[in-house]
N, C-alpha and C positions, 0 to 999 in steps of 0.2 A: 386674478391674483396668482393662479396656479402657474401661468406661463412665466411670470416674473421671478418668483422665489424658487420654484422647482419645476421639473418636467411635467407636462400635462398628460400624465399616464395614470392608470388606476392606482398604482402604488407610488406615485411621484413624491407625495408628502412623506411617506415612511422612508423612502430612499434618502431624501434630503435630511430628515432627522437622524437617521442611522449613520450615514457616511459623513455628512458635514458637521452636524452638531455633536454626535456621540464620539465617533472615531477622530475626526479632525479636531474637535474641541478638546478632547482628552490629550491628544498629541500636542496641541498648542499650549495647554496649561502645563504639561510636563516640560515642554521646551522653555517656556517662560521661567519656570522654577529652576531649571538647570542653568540658564543664563545668569539668573540672579545668584545662584549658589556659587558661581565662579567670580562673583563680585564684578561682573562686566556691566557696562552701561546699557541702558534701555535702547539706545539708538541702533543696536544691532538686531533687535527683535524683529523689526519689519523685514529685514533681509531673509531671515529664517522663515517668516510667515509667507513670503512670496513663493518660496519653494514648496512649503507645505500646502498652500492653496493649489498649486499646480498638481501636487500629488492627489489631493482630494478630487480635483476635476478628472484626473486620470482614473481614479477609482470609480467615479460615476460612469465614465466612458467604458471602462473594461468590464465592470460588473453588470451594468444596466443598459448599456448602449446609448447613453446620453451623448449630446454633442460635446466633443472634446474642446473645441475652440470657442465656446460660448463666453463672450466677454462679460455680459451681465452676471452670469452664474459665477464666473471667476472672481469678479469684484465683490459679489455678495459673500462668497466663501472667504475671501481675503479679509473683509471687514469683520466677519464673525471670528475668524482665527486671531486677528489682531486684538479684539476685545478679550478673548479667552487667554491669550498669551500675556496680555497686560495684567489681567487678574492674577495669573500664576506668578508673574514676576513680582508684582506688588505684595502679594501675600507672603512670598518667600522673603522679600526684603524686610517686611515688618518683623517676621520671625527672627531674621538675622540681627536686626538693629536692637530688638528688645532682649535678645539672648546675649549677644556679645557685649553690648553696652547697657547692661541692666541697671547700672548705677546712675545712668543719665536718662534713659528713655523708658517709657511705659507704653504699653499697647493702648491705643484708643480706637477701638473698632477693628474690623477684620482687615482694613486696608490703610491703617494709619498708626502713627505713634506720636507721642508728645514728650516734651522735656519734663522730667520730674521736678516738682516744686514750682512749676510755672503756672 
């Protein structure tokens, strides 16, 4: 499993968790929230995440000597970043909808809203 998810080195798992999950995930959540804050459509999020996944792969290469052009590692980073950006986007959109249209919508969980009185 080590060769698929992260580099097969003594600190490969820690490198993956730090760079991809912590740094990349935080950047993806912030990007998703920023896109939602501008009331833009979710369809532009994947374009930003393609670039951010390339940045994450470059950080693995520059800091730890990992393979820069590893397609499986890039795809894995892209999927993780898309999930994180989707969470950031949706959580911000819930906040927007329930704040700006508080007479119509109520929060129903961390990622959803419902119409009041329905």
